N, C-alpha and C positions, 0 to 999 in steps of 0.2 A: 544492562545499565538503565538508569532512569534520569530524566531531566529534572533537576532540582532547583535550577535557577534560569530565568528567562529575562532578557532585556532587549528592547527594540529601539530603533530610532527612525522616525519618519515612516513607520509602517502603519498604513491606514490611519485610524484615529487613536491608536494605542498611546498611552502615556509612556514616557521614557524611563519610568521608575523600574528598578529590578524587582522581580517577583520570585519568591521561593515556593516550591511545590512539594507535595508529598510524592514519595516513590511508589505509592499505592494509588488511592483514588482521589480525584480532585473534581469538585463540583463548581461550575460557573453558572450563575444565573443573572438575568437582567432583561430589560425590555428589548424589543427588536431594535437593531441599530446601535446598541450600547457598546458593542465590541467583543462579545463573547466568541463568535465564530472567528473573528480576527486573531484572537489569542491562539486558537487551534491552528489557524492558517500560518501564523508565525512559527509555531512548533513544527508544522509540516515543512516549512522551508529548511529547517535543520536536518530533517530526516528524508526529505524527498528532493530538495533543491528547487522547489517550485511551489506554486499555490495549487491546492486541490479544488479550489473554487473557480478560478478564472485562468485563462491561458496566457495572459499578458502581464509582465512585471509592472507595466505602466499603470495598470488598474489597482495595484497594491500600494505603490508609493504614495505618501501623504500629498494632498493637493498643494501645489506650489513648490514642491521639492523635487530634486533630481536623483536622489540616492536614498536607498533604504538599507538598514543594517539590522541583522538579527544575531544575537549572541546567546549561547546556552552553555550551562555547566552541567556535567553529568557526574553521578556517583555510581557505585556498584549496585545500587538499587536493592531489590529483594532477591535473595538467593533462592534457588529452586527448591531447596530443602527446608525453608522456614515458613512459618505461617505468615499470611499477608499481614503487614503492619510491623513485623519485626525487622528493623533496619540492620543491615550488615555493617555498614560504615557510613560516616558522614563526610569523609574527605572527598573533595572533588577529584575525579579520575581523569576526565577529559574536558577540554574547553573547545567549543565549536563556534565558528563565526562565518556568516555569509553576508556579503554586501553586493548590491546591484546598483550600478549607475545606469539609469534608463536613457540618458542622453548619449553617453559614450557607448552604451550597450556592452558594458564590461561587467563581469562578475568576479569578485575576489572571495577566495575561500581560505579559511584558516583552521587548523587543528592544533591545539595546544600551542598557539602562537606562531606556528610555522605555516607559511603559504603552501597550499596544495593545488594541484592543477585540475583534478577530476572531482566531480560531485560524488562519485562512488567512495572516495577517500573520506568524505564527510558523512555520507549516509550510512556507511557500514557500522558506525558507532551507535546509531539511534534508529532501530527498526520502527518506523511509524506506520500504523495501519489505520485507515480512515473508515468509519461507519457513519455515513450521512444518507440523506434521502436518495442521492444519486447512485449509491453503491448497489442498489437492487437491480441496476442494469447489468450486473454480472450475469444474471440469469436471462433477463429479457432482451438485453442488447446484443450487439454483434460479437464476432470472435475476438476483435481487438480488446474488448473489455476483459474477457476471460484470459487472453494471452498476457495482458498486463498484470492481472491477478496472479497468474502462475509465475511470471518472471520476477515479481517482487520477492516471492519466496525463494526462487532459484538464486537470486542475487545474494540474499542474506545467508543462504546455505553455502553457496560457492561464489564469493565476491569476484573471482576472476571472470565469471560469466559476463560481466558488464563490458569488459574489453573485447571479448570474443564477439559479443552481440554487436558492438559498434563496428568492428571489422566486417561483419556480415552485412550490416546495413550499408556500408560504403560499397561493397561489391554489388549488392542488390541495386544500388543507385546507378552504378556503372552499367549494369545489364539493362536496366530500365531506359537509360539514355540511348543505348544502342538499339533497343527495341522500338523506340519512338523515332529513330532516325530514318525509318523507312527501309532502305536497302541494308541488309545485314551482312557484315563480313563474317562468314561462317567460321573461318579458322580462328579469328579473334574471339568470336562468341564462345567457341569451345574452350578457349583458355579461361574465360570468365566463368563458364559453367563448371570447370574443374575446380577452380578456387572456391566458388560458391558451394559446391557439393561437399568439399572437404570441411569447410566451416560448418555447414549444415549438419553433417553427421556428428561432429563434436558437440555442437550446441544441443542437438536433439538427444544425444545420449545423456547429457547432464539434466535436461528438462525431464526426460523419462524417469531417471533415478529419483529426482526430487518429487515428481508427481506420485511415484509409488509410495514414498514416505508420507506425503500428504494424504493419499487415499487410505492408507492404513490408519492414520489418525482420525480421518473423517468417518471411516466405517466403525471405528470404536465408539465414536460419539453417537452414531446412528443407533447402535445397539442399546445405548442408554436412554434413547428417546422412545416414549410410548406413543407411537403414531403409525397408523396403518399404511400410510403412503411411503414409508421408508423401505418396505419390502421389495417393491418393484423399481426402486431408484438405481440408476447405473451411471457412473462417471467414468469416462474414458479419455485418454490423452490421444489426440490426433496430431501427428507430427508435422502435417502440412503437405504430405504426399504419401503414396503407397510405398512403404519401406521394404516390401517384397521385391521392389525394383530399385536399381541404383538411381539416384537423383539425376545423374548425368544423362541416363537413358530417358528418364521421364521428361527432362527439359528438351532433349533433342526431338522426342516424339511429339511434343506440343509446341514446336517452334512457331508454326504459323498462327496458332491460337494466341500465343503470347504477343506475336508481332501485331496482330489485329487489335488486341487490347492495349498494347503499349506499356505493359508492366509485367513483372514476374508473378506467375500464378501458382507456382509450386515451390515449396521449401519452408524453412522455419518461420518466415514472415507470414505464413498462412496457418500456423499452428493454432490449436483450439482445445478447450476442454469441452467435450460433448456430454451434456446432461440430458438423460432420457429416462422416461418412465413408461414401462410397457412398450418400449421401442419407439416412442414418440418424444419430441423435445418437451422438456418440462415447461417451457414458456407457453406451450399450447395446452398442456394438461393440468398444470398446478394452478390453484387459486392464488390470489395476491398474497394471502396470509401464508400459504405454504412456501411460496417463493421467498418471502422474507425470512422465514425460519431456515430455509435452505442456505441462503446467503450468510446468515449469522453463523450457522454451523461451519460453513466453509471458512469464514474468517477466523473462527475460534480454532479450527483445525490447523490453520497456518501458525497461529500462536503456539499451539501444542508442539508442532514440529520444532520450532525454534526454542521453546522452553526445554525440550528434551536435549537440546544442544547447549543449554546453560545460558541462553540469550533471553533477556526480558524485552518484551514488545511494549511499545507505548501506543495505546489505542486512543483515537480521537473520536468520540461519539458526539456528533454535532446535530442537535435538534432531533433526536430520535424519538422523543415523546410523540411527535406528530406522525410517526410511522409505525411505532410499536406499542401494543397494548401493555398493560401492567404485567401480565403473565410472561410476555416475551422479554420485557425489561428485567424482570427478576431472574429469568433463566440466563440472560446474557451477563448480568452482573455477577451471578454465582459462578459461572464458568470462567470468567476473567479473573475472579478472585482466586479460584482454584489453581489457575495457571501462574499466579503471582505476577500478573501484568501491571504496568502503570496505566492508569485510565483517567481521561479527561472527559467530563460529561457536561454539555451545555443544556440549558432549559430556560424558558421564559419565566415559568412559575418557580417558586421557592422549592428546592429539592427536598425529598423526603427519604433520606437514607434508611430510616426504620422500615419503610415499605419494601425496599429492595432486599433487606436482610432480616425480614420478619421471622425467618425460621432458622437462622444461623448466626454465629458470631460475626459482627460487622468488622470489616478491616479498618486500618487507620485511614482517615480521610481528612481533607481540608476543604473548606467551603469559601467561595469568593462571590461577592456581589460586584457586578460590572456595571459601570455607569460612565458614559462619555469617555470610554477607552481606559478608564482607571479601575484597577482591581482593589477591592477592600476586603480583607480577610475577616470572616466572622468566627467568633469563638464557638466551638462545638463541645458537646459532652459536659 
């Protein structure tokens, strides 16, 4: 599905006027502080339930206001079997809404006019993938970034994963509380270990299955890339413990270590995607340019997995001109067009679609100038 209409109220500096978008490519340009990234941020609220730029809702609501609202209308977007730009239908398929009262600290969620309780009920309709300067931490950052990267895909392949993961986090919190209490009631801890291990095995099986699909898509893309560094590249899924042993035994054998640290050291909360070249972490061996290419390919591989399931991903490309040279931007635009993704691209300078598609048929696209939070569409073609 694709986001074809967006309307906000008291969201940063954005004007409250409804805006219509293309189910294919959308270009937003304007000066720094004009509101370009805020548009992507609002879209992110519908697909992620939060900002991808800041951690606090208070930072997003318009100054002097207590509540923000984001509304979006989705249609069936581009079918996987059509050329980019050929619309399947124009009727709205779903209506999504999220409101956050920053004083009462309450969030209201709606799908097709009905109240829903979980963010997953909202997010499953709009797979949103962000490519911004911070995304390159997937390679250079800690395991948490890569775990989040994998779990985004796992959720959209198997939406029930979100509930199981929340249950696992609650059990992990209970274990951590006991570990921090000093003296441990071993019999009670074994009860929590058993619950934790059962959830861990189920979650890890799902993660491993989805990772295998991701790796197949990723490897296929590597074979299309003419670069020497791809030959020695290896991606492996680390579940968070040695699965040749039961997690219950691992936890029991490291009880004192966990007690000293005060938190759970083994299990799905420690899962990772390990990226190595020649047996060494790519963060140590790859150049900055190679790391950027790697992250782009990983993001596209996610989109490929979902595309094969008939799901259209909405990519938010925020200020990537500062991070990617023209060659990388052309590669990224072409791959996203081939997958039939919906794409939003922001830039300070006026976009040049003819450069991105200099050697192929350009997709349908719409272009907007952003100034003081207001979007004005420009006629193209």
